[in-house]
C-alpha positions as a Markdown table, in Angstrom:
| # | Residue | x | y | z |
|---|---|---|---|---|
| 1 | Met | 0.4 | -24.2 | 25.8 |
| 2 | Pro | -1.9 | -21.3 | 26.8 |
| 3 | His | -4.0 | -20.1 | 23.9 |
| 4 | Tyr | -2.6 | -16.6 | 24.0 |
| 5 | Gln | 0.8 | -18.0 | 23.0 |
| 6 | Arg | -0.7 | -18.8 | 19.6 |
| 7 | Ser | -1.3 | -15.2 | 18.8 |
| 8 | Ile | 0.4 | -13.1 | 16.2 |
| 9 | Ala | 1.9 | -9.9 | 17.5 |
| 10 | Ala | 1.5 | -7.5 | 14.6 |
| 11 | Asp | 3.4 | -4.6 | 16.2 |
| 12 | Arg | 6.5 | -6.6 | 17.0 |
| 13 | Leu | 6.5 | -8.2 | 13.6 |
| 14 | Leu | 6.9 | -4.7 | 12.2 |
| 15 | Glu | 10.2 | -4.4 | 14.0 |
| 16 | Asp | 11.5 | -7.9 | 13.3 |
| 17 | Pro | 9.8 | -9.9 | 10.5 |
| 18 | Glu | 11.9 | -12.9 | 11.2 |
| 19 | Ala | 11.3 | -13.1 | 15.0 |
| 20 | Asp | 10.1 | -16.2 | 16.8 |
| 21 | Leu | 6.3 | -16.1 | 16.5 |
| 22 | Thr | 5.8 | -17.9 | 19.7 |
| 23 | Ala | 7.6 | -15.1 | 21.6 |
| 24 | Leu | 5.6 | -12.3 | 20.1 |
| 25 | Val | 2.9 | -11.7 | 22.6 |
| 26 | Pro | 1.9 | -8.0 | 23.0 |
| 27 | Pro | 1.3 | -7.1 | 26.7 |
| 28 | Glu | -2.3 | -5.9 | 26.2 |
| 29 | Tyr | -3.2 | -9.2 | 24.4 |
| 30 | Glu | -1.7 | -11.3 | 27.3 |
| 31 | Gln | -3.6 | -9.1 | 29.8 |
| 32 | Tyr | -6.9 | -9.7 | 28.2 |
| 33 | Phe | -6.5 | -13.5 | 27.8 |
| 34 | Ala | -4.3 | -14.5 | 30.7 |
| 35 | Lys | -6.7 | -12.8 | 33.0 |
| 36 | Asn | -9.6 | -14.7 | 31.5 |
| 37 | Asp | -7.7 | -18.0 | 31.9 |
| 38 | Thr | -7.8 | -17.5 | 35.7 |
| 39 | Glu | -11.5 | -16.6 | 35.8 |
| 40 | Glu | -14.2 | -19.2 | 35.4 |
| 41 | Ser | -17.1 | -18.2 | 33.3 |
| 42 | Asp | -19.9 | -20.3 | 31.9 |
| 43 | Glu | -21.6 | -17.4 | 30.2 |
| 44 | Asn | -22.3 | -18.4 | 26.6 |
| 45 | Glu | -22.1 | -14.9 | 25.4 |
| 46 | Val | -18.6 | -14.3 | 26.8 |
| 47 | Ala | -17.3 | -17.6 | 25.6 |
| 48 | Cys | -18.6 | -16.9 | 22.1 |
| 49 | Glu | -16.8 | -13.6 | 22.0 |
| 50 | Leu | -13.6 | -15.2 | 23.2 |
| 51 | Ser | -13.8 | -17.9 | 20.7 |
| 52 | Gln | -14.1 | -15.4 | 17.8 |
| 53 | Ala | -10.7 | -14.0 | 18.8 |
| 54 | Ala | -9.2 | -17.5 | 19.1 |
| 55 | Leu | -10.6 | -18.5 | 15.8 |
| 56 | Leu | -9.1 | -15.4 | 14.2 |
| 57 | Asn | -5.7 | -16.3 | 15.6 |
| 58 | Arg | -6.0 | -19.9 | 14.5 |
| 59 | Arg | -6.9 | -18.9 | 10.9 |
| 60 | Thr | -4.1 | -16.3 | 10.8 |
| 61 | Leu | -1.5 | -18.7 | 12.1 |
| 62 | Thr | -2.6 | -21.5 | 9.8 |
| 63 | Ala | -2.3 | -19.2 | 6.8 |
| 64 | Leu | 1.2 | -18.1 | 7.9 |
| 65 | Leu | 2.3 | -21.6 | 8.6 |
| 66 | Ser | 1.1 | -22.7 | 5.1 |
| 67 | Glu | 3.1 | -19.8 | 3.6 |
| 68 | Phe | 6.2 | -20.8 | 5.7 |
| 69 | Ala | 5.9 | -24.4 | 4.4 |
| 70 | Ser | 6.0 | -23.2 | 0.8 |
| 71 | Tyr | 8.5 | -20.3 | 1.2 |
| 72 | Pro | 10.6 | -20.8 | 4.4 |
| 73 | Thr | 12.6 | -17.6 | 4.0 |
| 74 | Arg | 9.8 | -15.2 | 2.9 |
| 75 | Asp | 9.0 | -12.2 | 5.0 |
| 76 | Leu | 5.8 | -13.3 | 6.8 |
| 77 | Leu | 4.9 | -9.7 | 7.5 |
| 78 | Asn | 4.1 | -9.2 | 3.9 |
| 79 | Arg | 1.6 | -12.1 | 4.0 |
| 80 | Phe | -0.1 | -10.8 | 7.1 |
| 81 | Pro | -3.8 | -10.2 | 6.6 |
| 82 | Gly | -4.4 | -6.4 | 6.3 |
| 83 | Ser | -7.6 | -6.6 | 8.3 |
| 84 | Tyr | -6.1 | -8.6 | 11.2 |
| 85 | Ser | -5.7 | -5.7 | 13.7 |
| 86 | Leu | -9.1 | -4.4 | 12.8 |
| 87 | Lys | -10.8 | -7.7 | 13.4 |
| 88 | Arg | -8.8 | -8.5 | 16.5 |
| 89 | Asn | -9.5 | -5.2 | 18.2 |
| 90 | Lys | -13.2 | -5.6 | 17.3 |
| 91 | His | -13.3 | -9.0 | 19.0 |
| 92 | Leu | -11.6 | -7.7 | 22.1 |
| 93 | Glu | -13.9 | -4.7 | 22.2 |
| 94 | Asp | -16.9 | -7.0 | 22.0 |
| 95 | Phe | -15.4 | -9.2 | 24.7 |
| 96 | Val | -15.0 | -6.3 | 27.1 |
| 97 | Lys | -18.5 | -5.1 | 26.4 |
| 98 | Ala | -19.9 | -8.5 | 27.1 |
| 99 | Lys | -18.0 | -8.7 | 30.3 |
| 100 | Lys | -19.3 | -5.3 | 31.4 |
| 101 | Arg | -22.9 | -6.3 | 30.6 |
| 102 | Arg | -22.4 | -9.4 | 32.8 |
| 103 | Leu | -21.0 | -7.4 | 35.7 |
| 104 | Asp | -23.2 | -4.3 | 35.5 |
| 105 | Pro | -26.1 | -4.6 | 33.1 |
| 106 | Glu | -27.6 | -1.2 | 33.9 |
| 107 | Glu | -24.3 | 0.8 | 33.3 |
| 108 | Ser | -23.5 | -1.0 | 30.1 |
| 109 | Ser | -27.0 | -0.5 | 28.8 |
| 110 | Glu | -26.6 | 3.3 | 29.3 |
| 111 | Glu | -23.3 | 3.2 | 27.4 |
| 112 | Asp | -24.8 | 1.2 | 24.5 |
| 113 | Thr | -27.5 | 3.8 | 24.1 |
| 114 | Gly | -25.2 | 6.8 | 23.8 |
| 115 | Pro | -25.4 | 9.6 | 21.2 |
| 116 | Ala | -26.1 | 8.8 | 17.6 |
| 117 | Gly | -23.0 | 8.1 | 15.7 |
| 118 | Gly | -21.2 | 7.1 | 18.8 |
| 119 | Thr | -18.1 | 8.5 | 20.5 |
| 120 | Glu | -16.2 | 5.3 | 20.9 |
| 121 | Ser | -13.1 | 5.1 | 18.7 |
| 122 | Ala | -13.2 | 2.6 | 15.9 |
| 123 | Pro | -10.3 | 0.2 | 15.8 |
| 124 | Phe | -8.8 | 1.7 | 12.7 |
| 125 | Phe | -8.8 | 5.1 | 14.4 |
| 126 | Ala | -6.6 | 3.9 | 17.3 |
| 127 | Arg | -3.3 | 5.4 | 16.0 |
| 128 | Ile | -4.8 | 8.9 | 15.8 |
| 129 | Glu | -6.4 | 8.5 | 19.2 |
| 130 | Glu | -3.1 | 7.7 | 20.7 |
| 131 | Thr | -1.2 | 10.7 | 19.3 |
| 132 | Asp | 0.0 | 13.2 | 21.9 |
| 133 | Ala | 0.1 | 16.1 | 19.4 |
| 134 | Thr | -1.4 | 19.3 | 20.7 |
| 135 | Ser | -1.7 | 21.0 | 17.4 |
| 136 | Phe | -1.6 | 20.1 | 13.7 |
| 137 | Gly | 0.0 | 21.8 | 10.7 |
| 138 | Ile | -1.9 | 22.7 | 7.5 |
| 139 | Leu | 0.4 | 21.6 | 4.6 |
| 140 | Ala | -2.1 | 22.5 | 1.9 |
| 141 | Pro | -5.1 | 24.9 | 2.4 |
| 142 | Leu | -8.3 | 23.3 | 3.5 |
| 143 | Ser | -11.4 | 23.7 | 1.4 |
| 144 | Pro | -14.4 | 25.5 | 2.7 |
| 145 | Ala | -16.2 | 22.1 | 3.0 |
| 146 | Val | -13.5 | 20.7 | 5.3 |
| 147 | Glu | -13.3 | 23.9 | 7.3 |
| 148 | Lys | -17.0 | 23.7 | 7.8 |
| 149 | Leu | -16.8 | 20.1 | 9.1 |
| 150 | Leu | -14.0 | 20.9 | 11.5 |
| 151 | Lys | -15.8 | 24.1 | 12.7 |
| 152 | Arg | -18.9 | 22.0 | 13.5 |
| 153 | Glu | -16.9 | 19.6 | 15.6 |
| 154 | Gln | -14.9 | 22.3 | 17.3 |
| 155 | Glu | -18.1 | 24.0 | 18.6 |
| 156 | His | -18.6 | 20.8 | 20.7 |
| 157 | Thr | -15.0 | 20.1 | 21.7 |
| 158 | Gly | -13.4 | 23.6 | 21.9 |
| 159 | Asp | -10.1 | 22.2 | 20.7 |
| 160 | Ser | -8.9 | 21.9 | 17.1 |
| 161 | Val | -7.0 | 18.6 | 17.6 |
| 162 | Glu | -9.9 | 17.1 | 19.4 |
| 163 | Ala | -12.3 | 18.4 | 16.7 |
| 164 | Leu | -10.1 | 16.6 | 14.1 |
| 165 | Lys | -10.2 | 13.4 | 16.1 |
| 166 | Gln | -14.0 | 13.7 | 16.6 |
| 167 | Leu | -14.5 | 14.2 | 12.9 |
| 168 | Ile | -12.8 | 10.9 | 12.1 |
| 169 | Arg | -14.5 | 9.2 | 15.0 |
| 170 | His | -17.8 | 9.7 | 13.3 |
| 171 | Ser | -16.5 | 8.7 | 9.9 |
| 172 | Glu | -17.2 | 5.5 | 8.0 |
| 173 | Cys | -14.2 | 3.3 | 7.4 |
| 174 | Leu | -13.8 | 2.4 | 3.7 |
| 175 | Trp | -10.4 | 0.7 | 3.7 |
| 176 | Val | -7.7 | -0.3 | 6.1 |
| 177 | Gly | -4.1 | -1.1 | 5.2 |
| 178 | Gly | -1.7 | -3.6 | 6.8 |
| 179 | Met | -1.4 | -3.2 | 10.5 |
| 180 | Thr | -3.8 | -0.3 | 10.5 |
| 181 | Thr | -0.9 | 2.0 | 9.5 |
| 182 | Arg | -3.1 | 3.7 | 7.0 |
| 183 | Phe | -6.8 | 3.9 | 6.3 |
| 184 | Val | -9.4 | 5.7 | 4.2 |
| 185 | Ala | -12.7 | 6.9 | 5.7 |
| 186 | Arg | -15.8 | 8.7 | 4.4 |
| 187 | Leu | -16.8 | 11.9 | 6.1 |
| 188 | Asp | -20.0 | 13.9 | 5.9 |
| 189 | Gly | -20.8 | 15.9 | 2.8 |
| 190 | Asp | -19.4 | 13.4 | 0.3 |
| 191 | Met | -15.8 | 14.0 | 1.6 |
| 192 | Ala | -13.1 | 11.4 | 2.3 |
| 193 | Val | -9.9 | 11.4 | 4.2 |
| 194 | Lys | -6.8 | 9.2 | 3.7 |
| 195 | Val | -4.6 | 8.8 | 6.8 |
| 196 | Ile | -1.1 | 7.3 | 6.7 |
| 197 | Leu | 2.0 | 7.3 | 8.8 |
| 198 | Gly | 4.1 | 9.3 | 6.5 |
| 199 | Asp | 4.1 | 12.0 | 3.8 |
| 200 | Gln | 1.3 | 12.6 | 1.4 |
| 201 | Ser | 2.5 | 15.8 | -0.2 |
| 202 | Asn | 3.0 | 14.2 | -3.6 |
| 203 | His | -0.5 | 12.7 | -3.5 |
| 204 | His | -2.0 | 16.1 | -2.9 |
| 205 | Ala | 0.3 | 17.7 | -5.6 |
| 206 | Ala | -0.7 | 15.0 | -8.1 |
| 207 | Leu | -4.5 | 15.5 | -7.5 |
| 208 | Glu | -4.0 | 19.3 | -8.0 |
| 209 | Phe | -2.0 | 18.7 | -11.1 |
| 210 | Leu | -4.5 | 16.3 | -12.7 |
| 211 | Ala | -7.5 | 18.6 | -11.8 |
| 212 | Val | -5.8 | 21.3 | -14.0 |
| 213 | His | -4.6 | 19.1 | -16.9 |
| 214 | Val | -7.4 | 16.5 | -17.2 |
| 215 | Pro | -10.4 | 17.9 | -15.4 |
| 216 | Asp | -12.8 | 15.7 | -17.3 |
| 217 | Ile | -11.4 | 12.5 | -15.9 |
| 218 | Pro | -13.0 | 11.2 | -12.7 |
| 219 | Ile | -10.2 | 11.6 | -10.2 |
| 220 | Pro | -10.7 | 12.7 | -6.6 |
| 221 | Arg | -10.4 | 16.4 | -6.0 |
| 222 | Pro | -8.0 | 17.6 | -3.3 |
| 223 | His | -9.5 | 19.4 | -0.3 |
| 224 | Gly | -6.4 | 20.0 | 1.9 |
| 225 | Leu | -3.6 | 18.3 | 3.7 |
| 226 | Ile | -2.9 | 18.2 | 7.4 |
| 227 | Gln | 0.1 | 16.9 | 9.4 |
| 228 | Leu | -0.8 | 15.5 | 12.9 |
| 229 | Gly | 2.3 | 14.3 | 14.6 |
| 230 | Ser | 3.8 | 11.5 | 12.4 |
| 231 | Met | 0.5 | 11.1 | 10.5 |
| 232 | Ser | -0.7 | 13.0 | 7.4 |
| 233 | Leu | -4.4 | 13.4 | 6.6 |
| 234 | Leu | -5.3 | 14.0 | 3.0 |
| 235 | Phe | -8.9 | 15.3 | 2.4 |
| 236 | Thr | -10.5 | 14.6 | -1.0 |
| 237 | Ser | -13.8 | 14.3 | -2.6 |
| 238 | Tyr | -15.5 | 10.9 | -2.1 |
| 239 | Val | -15.5 | 8.5 | -5.0 |
| 240 | Pro | -18.5 | 6.2 | -4.6 |
| 241 | Lys | -19.4 | 2.7 | -5.8 |
| 242 | Gln | -17.3 | -0.5 | -6.1 |
| 243 | Thr | -13.9 | -1.4 | -7.3 |
| 244 | Leu | -13.3 | -3.0 | -10.7 |
| 245 | Ala | -11.7 | -5.9 | -8.8 |
| 246 | Asn | -15.0 | -6.7 | -7.1 |
| 247 | Ala | -17.2 | -6.0 | -10.2 |
| 248 | Trp | -15.1 | -7.9 | -12.7 |
| 249 | Pro | -16.3 | -11.5 | -12.0 |
| 250 | Val | -19.9 | -10.6 | -12.8 |
| 251 | Leu | -19.3 | -8.6 | -16.0 |
| 252 | Thr | -20.0 | -10.0 | -19.4 |
| 253 | Leu | -17.3 | -9.9 | -22.1 |
| 254 | Glu | -18.9 | -6.9 | -23.7 |
| 255 | Glu | -19.0 | -5.0 | -20.4 |
| 256 | Lys | -15.3 | -5.8 | -19.7 |
| 257 | Leu | -14.3 | -4.6 | -23.1 |
| 258 | Ser | -16.3 | -1.4 | -22.7 |
| 259 | Leu | -14.6 | -0.6 | -19.4 |
| 260 | Thr | -11.2 | -1.4 | -20.9 |
| 261 | Asn | -11.9 | 1.1 | -23.7 |
| 262 | Gln | -13.0 | 3.7 | -21.2 |
| 263 | Leu | -9.8 | 3.3 | -19.3 |
| 264 | Glu | -7.7 | 3.4 | -22.5 |
| 265 | Ser | -9.3 | 6.7 | -23.4 |
| 266 | Met | -8.5 | 8.2 | -20.0 |
| 267 | Leu | -4.9 | 6.9 | -20.1 |
| 268 | Lys | -4.3 | 8.4 | -23.5 |
| 269 | Lys | -5.2 | 11.8 | -22.1 |
| 270 | Ile | -3.1 | 11.4 | -18.9 |
| 271 | Arg | -0.1 | 10.2 | -20.9 |
| 272 | Lys | -0.3 | 13.2 | -23.2 |
| 273 | Ile | 0.3 | 15.7 | -20.4 |
| 274 | Asp | 3.3 | 17.7 | -21.2 |
| 275 | Arg | 6.2 | 17.0 | -18.9 |
| 276 | Gln | 7.9 | 20.3 | -19.8 |
| 277 | Ala | 11.0 | 20.7 | -17.7 |
| 278 | Arg | 9.9 | 18.5 | -14.8 |
| 279 | Arg | 12.4 | 16.0 | -13.5 |
| 280 | Leu | 11.8 | 12.2 | -13.3 |
| 281 | Gly | 9.6 | 11.0 | -10.5 |
| 282 | Leu | 7.3 | 12.6 | -8.0 |
| 283 | Leu | 5.7 | 16.0 | -8.6 |
| 284 | Asn | 6.8 | 17.2 | -5.1 |
| 285 | Gly | 10.4 | 17.2 | -6.3 |
| 286 | Gln | 11.6 | 14.3 | -4.2 |
| 287 | Gly | 12.6 | 12.3 | -7.2 |
| 288 | Val | 11.8 | 8.7 | -8.2 |
| 289 | Val | 10.3 | 6.2 | -5.8 |
| 290 | Gly | 8.9 | 2.7 | -6.0 |
| 291 | Thr | 8.7 | -0.7 | -4.5 |
| 292 | Arg | 10.3 | -4.1 | -5.3 |
| 293 | Gly | 8.2 | -7.1 | -4.4 |
| 294 | Trp | 5.8 | -6.6 | -1.6 |
| 295 | Arg | 7.9 | -4.6 | 0.9 |
| 296 | Asp | 11.2 | -3.3 | -0.4 |
| 297 | Glu | 11.0 | 0.4 | -1.0 |
| 298 | Phe | 13.4 | 2.3 | -3.3 |
| 299 | Gly | 13.8 | 6.0 | -3.0 |
| 300 | Pro | 12.9 | 8.7 | -3.0 |
| 301 | Asn | 16.0 | 9.5 | -5.0 |
| 302 | Asp | 16.4 | 13.0 | -6.4 |
| 303 | Thr | 19.8 | 12.4 | -8.1 |
| 304 | Ile | 18.3 | 10.4 | -11.0 |
| 305 | Gln | 18.1 | 12.6 | -14.1 |
| 306 | Thr | 17.9 | 10.2 | -17.1 |
| 307 | Val | 16.1 | 7.0 | -18.1 |
| 308 | Ala | 19.4 | 5.1 | -18.1 |
| 309 | Glu | 20.0 | 6.0 | -14.5 |
| 310 | Phe | 16.4 | 5.1 | -13.7 |
| 311 | Glu | 16.8 | 1.6 | -15.1 |
| 312 | Glu | 20.0 | 1.1 | -13.2 |
| 313 | Phe | 18.3 | 2.1 | -10.0 |
| 314 | Phe | 15.1 | 0.0 | -10.4 |
| 315 | Phe | 16.0 | -2.9 | -12.6 |
| 316 | Phe | 19.5 | -3.6 | -11.4 |
| 317 | Ser | 19.7 | -2.1 | -7.9 |
| 318 | Tyr | 22.9 | -3.3 | -6.3 |
| 319 | Lys | 22.8 | -6.7 | -4.7 |
| 320 | Pro | 26.1 | -8.1 | -3.4 |
| 321 | Trp | 25.2 | -11.6 | -4.2 |
| 322 | Val | 24.4 | -11.0 | -7.9 |
| 323 | Ser | 27.3 | -11.2 | -10.3 |
| 324 | Gly | 28.1 | -8.5 | -12.7 |
| 325 | Asn | 27.9 | -10.9 | -15.6 |
| 326 | Tyr | 24.3 | -11.9 | -14.7 |
| 327 | Ile | 23.3 | -8.3 | -14.6 |
| 328 | Arg | 24.9 | -7.8 | -18.0 |
| 329 | Phe | 23.0 | -10.8 | -19.3 |
| 330 | Leu | 19.7 | -9.3 | -18.2 |
| 331 | Lys | 20.6 | -6.0 | -19.7 |
| 332 | Ser | 21.1 | -7.6 | -23.1 |
| 333 | Phe | 17.4 | -8.3 | -23.3 |
| 334 | Leu | 16.5 | -4.6 | -23.0 |
| 335 | Pro | 16.3 | -2.3 | -26.1 |
| 336 | Pro | 19.0 | 0.4 | -26.2 |
| 337 | Thr | 18.0 | 3.4 | -24.0 |
| 338 | Arg | 17.6 | 6.5 | -26.1 |
| 339 | Phe | 19.0 | 9.7 | -24.6 |
| 340 | Glu | 15.6 | 11.4 | -24.7 |
| 341 | Glu | 13.4 | 8.4 | -23.8 |
| 342 | Thr | 9.7 | 9.3 | -23.6 |
| 343 | Cys | 8.4 | 9.9 | -20.1 |
| 344 | Val | 4.7 | 10.2 | -19.3 |
| 345 | Phe | 2.6 | 10.9 | -16.3 |
| 346 | Thr | 2.2 | 7.5 | -14.5 |
| 347 | His | -0.1 | 6.3 | -11.8 |
| 348 | Thr | 2.3 | 3.5 | -10.8 |
| 349 | Asp | -0.4 | 1.3 | -9.3 |
| 350 | Phe | -3.0 | 1.2 | -12.0 |
| 351 | Arg | -4.7 | -2.1 | -10.9 |
| 352 | Pro | -8.4 | -3.1 | -10.5 |
| 353 | Ala | -8.4 | -2.3 | -6.8 |
| 354 | Asn | -7.8 | 1.4 | -7.6 |
| 355 | Leu | -10.4 | 1.7 | -10.3 |
| 356 | Met | -14.0 | 2.5 | -9.3 |
| 357 | Val | -16.9 | 1.5 | -11.5 |
| 358 | Asp | -20.7 | 1.8 | -11.4 |
| 359 | Val | -23.7 | 0.5 | -13.4 |
| 360 | Ser | -26.6 | 2.6 | -14.5 |
| 361 | Ala | -30.3 | 1.7 | -14.3 |
| 362 | Gln | -30.1 | 0.7 | -17.9 |
| 363 | Gly | -27.2 | -1.7 | -17.1 |
| 364 | His | -24.4 | 0.3 | -18.6 |
| 365 | Trp | -21.1 | 0.1 | -16.7 |
| 366 | Thr | -18.9 | 3.2 | -16.5 |
| 367 | Val | -15.6 | 4.1 | -14.8 |
| 368 | Thr | -16.4 | 6.5 | -11.9 |
| 369 | Gly | -13.0 | 7.1 | -10.5 |
| 370 | Ile | -9.3 | 6.4 | -10.5 |
| 371 | Ile | -7.9 | 6.6 | -6.9 |
| 372 | Asp | -4.6 | 6.3 | -5.0 |
| 373 | Trp | -2.2 | 8.6 | -6.9 |
| 374 | Glu | 0.2 | 8.5 | -3.9 |
| 375 | Asp | 3.4 | 7.7 | -5.9 |
| 376 | Ser | 2.4 | 9.1 | -9.3 |
| 377 | Gly | 4.7 | 11.2 | -11.4 |
| 378 | Phe | 6.7 | 11.2 | -14.6 |
| 379 | Tyr | 8.3 | 7.9 | -15.5 |
| 380 | Pro | 9.3 | 6.0 | -18.7 |
| 381 | Ala | 6.4 | 5.1 | -20.9 |
| 382 | Tyr | 6.8 | 1.4 | -20.0 |
| 383 | Trp | 6.7 | 1.8 | -16.3 |
| 384 | Glu | 2.9 | 1.7 | -16.0 |
| 385 | Ala | 2.8 | -1.6 | -17.8 |
| 386 | Val | 5.4 | -3.0 | -15.4 |
| 387 | Lys | 3.8 | -1.7 | -12.2 |
| 388 | Ser | 0.1 | -2.3 | -13.0 |
| 389 | Thr | 0.6 | -6.1 | -13.0 |
| 390 | Arg | 2.7 | -6.3 | -9.9 |
| 391 | Thr | 0.0 | -8.3 | -8.0 |
| 392 | Phe | -0.7 | -10.5 | -11.0 |
| 393 | Leu | 0.8 | -13.8 | -9.9 |
| 394 | Ala | 0.7 | -17.4 | -11.2 |
| 395 | Asn | -2.3 | -18.3 | -9.0 |
| 396 | Asn | -4.4 | -15.3 | -10.0 |
| 397 | Gly | -7.2 | -16.4 | -12.3 |
| 398 | Met | -8.6 | -13.0 | -13.2 |
| 399 | Asp | -8.8 | -12.5 | -16.9 |
| 400 | Arg | -8.6 | -8.7 | -16.3 |
| 401 | Tyr | -4.9 | -8.8 | -17.0 |
| 402 | Leu | -5.6 | -10.3 | -20.5 |
| 403 | Met | -7.5 | -7.1 | -21.3 |
| 404 | Gln | -5.1 | -4.4 | -20.1 |
| 405 | Pro | -5.7 | -1.1 | -21.9 |
| 406 | Pro | -3.4 | -1.1 | -25.0 |
| 407 | Ser | -1.4 | 1.9 | -23.7 |
| 408 | Ile | -0.1 | 0.0 | -20.7 |
| 409 | Ala | -0.3 | -3.6 | -22.0 |
| 410 | Pro | 2.8 | -5.6 | -21.0 |
| 411 | Ser | 2.9 | -7.1 | -24.5 |
| 412 | Arg | 3.7 | -3.6 | -25.7 |
| 413 | Tyr | 6.7 | -3.3 | -23.5 |
| 414 | Trp | 7.5 | -7.0 | -23.1 |
| 415 | Glu | 11.3 | -6.7 | -22.7 |
| 416 | His | 11.1 | -4.4 | -19.7 |
| 417 | Trp | 8.2 | -6.4 | -18.2 |
| 418 | Leu | 10.0 | -9.7 | -18.5 |
| 419 | Val | 13.3 | -8.4 | -17.2 |
| 420 | Asp | 11.6 | -6.8 | -14.2 |
| 421 | Arg | 9.7 | -10.0 | -13.4 |
| 422 | Leu | 12.9 | -12.1 | -13.6 |
| 423 | Trp | 14.8 | -9.6 | -11.4 |
| 424 | Glu | 12.0 | -9.4 | -8.9 |
| 425 | Ser | 11.5 | -13.2 | -8.6 |
| 426 | Met | 15.2 | -13.6 | -8.1 |
| 427 | Thr | 15.4 | -11.0 | -5.4 |
| 428 | Glu | 12.4 | -12.4 | -3.7 |
| 429 | Glu | 13.9 | -15.9 | -3.7 |
| 430 | Phe | 17.2 | -14.7 | -2.2 |
| 431 | Arg | 15.7 | -12.1 | 0.2 |
| 432 | Trp | 17.2 | -13.8 | 3.2 |
| 433 | Val | 20.7 | -13.1 | 1.9 |
| 434 | Asp | 20.1 | -9.3 | 2.3 |
| 435 | Arg | 19.4 | -9.8 | 6.0 |
| 436 | Asp | 22.7 | -11.4 | 6.9 |
| 437 | Pro | 25.6 | -8.8 | 7.1 |
| 438 | Arg | 28.2 | -11.6 | 7.0 |
| 439 | Ile | 26.9 | -12.9 | 3.7 |
| 440 | Arg | 26.6 | -9.4 | 2.3 |
| 441 | Lys | 30.2 | -8.6 | 3.1 |
| 442 | Ala | 31.5 | -11.9 | 1.7 |
| 443 | Glu | 29.5 | -11.6 | -1.5 |
| 444 | Ala | 30.5 | -8.0 | -1.9 |
| 445 | Gln | 34.2 | -9.0 | -1.7 |
| 446 | Arg | 33.6 | -11.9 | -4.2 |
| 447 | Gln | 31.8 | -9.6 | -6.6 |
| 448 | Ala | 34.5 | -7.0 | -6.4 |
| 449 | Glu | 37.1 | -9.7 | -7.2 |
| 450 | Lys | 35.0 | -11.0 | -10.1 |
| 451 | Glu | 34.6 | -7.5 | -11.5 |
| 452 | Arg | 38.4 | -6.9 | -11.3 |
| 453 | Ile | 39.0 | -10.2 | -13.1 |
| 454 | Trp | 36.4 | -9.4 | -15.7 |
| 455 | Arg | 37.9 | -5.9 | -16.4 |
| 456 | Gln | 41.3 | -7.3 | -16.6 |
| 457 | Gly | 40.1 | -9.9 | -19.1 |
| 458 | Glu | 38.5 | -7.2 | -21.2 |
| 459 | Lys | 41.8 | -5.3 | -21.3 |
| 460 | Glu | 43.7 | -8.4 | -22.4 |
| 461 | Ile | 41.2 | -9.1 | -25.2 |
| 462 | Glu | 41.3 | -5.5 | -26.4 |
| 463 | Ser | 45.1 | -5.5 | -26.3 |
| 464 | Ala | 45.3 | -8.8 | -28.3 |
| 465 | Met | 42.9 | -7.4 | -30.9 |
| 466 | Asn | 44.9 | -4.3 | -31.2 |
| 467 | Glu | 48.1 | -6.3 | -31.8 |
| 468 | Lys | 46.4 | -8.1 | -34.7 |
């Protein structure tokens, strides 16, 4: 079997996570490698570049096959390495460069010694490069700092869209999400930009809101929001240094406790922000939103007004294969929902990867930033505890989760935390059921019949008790 048939086609997996992996060969991938199969080359440099791409595919496929062996029905897209596309594109770029050097050393040498900073698109930038948008919309006013950066680029390009692209071409990639559908990059002047395929209006609104209500907490400051085709670009101040996830393994117990106490102090201030008359969920008015497991997205739903409705929506979202009695059983573990349940401002993803820290020359560790407020808003007080540990699985040995800030410790809201985990593990286990419409229809009919029988039984019991 040709080596290219062992590749993983990321773009096609987005469309059909259960597709036959052996059939998912993107055209550009086949062109690169099939062509090489027909050309003989004993150049060590070219062979080396090709082997890097092949090794990447082998490692990726091995990891996916291992996941498949353990969980045959799991959505493999969720387990795909987030950096795969970035690395693969880099290997292919290097392969093409090496081939050019072999065919025309002088021309390739001139290309390699181009302007400082380079004009060649970085792999993470490909989606913006490919956009055919001729203009962009400003959804939130740009700060003078961002306007200055764009003006500088426009003096060279003469076009606003090209200036925007050029600005990001010269940026430093800080983080790339799965399938390069989102990334964060550092710009000149201690600025950063987050680019995603989707809406970031709530993220911008949250940063503005927090800058007013908790200005002393190290949170990125918003510098404007742009819509370019299907992508949104959120400009913020740059938060330097490393994540708590990376720093944690080298910290002493005293340093870990110190950082935990700092986070607790910040959380207390954030959770004291007055909700006033704001509705549940996002600050942009779209309602509640969230995720279940790694991929299932819920919302936004702007019809939810109470905590009771929120719990029905997130804890017991309708599944045709789950019996009504099982849902009632889970509900029995939860404390009664009060009419005016406390709702606080919630990050919804308060985990080590979104917490930035730094160490001083004297060896003192401090929290330097809390990032990624994309889905933040007003939610029940227990929601931060539930969501902040969503990536804490049985094979995670980090003791960070044993030192959660008291305000969001799962032990403080243990009923909601345990019920959420039980519901999530069950829906993950039976995820395949949701993908078969025949099973969904049959289970829906069975559940409807069970519900009818259950209601009839309740009426008979009530009638018998009344007769007594």
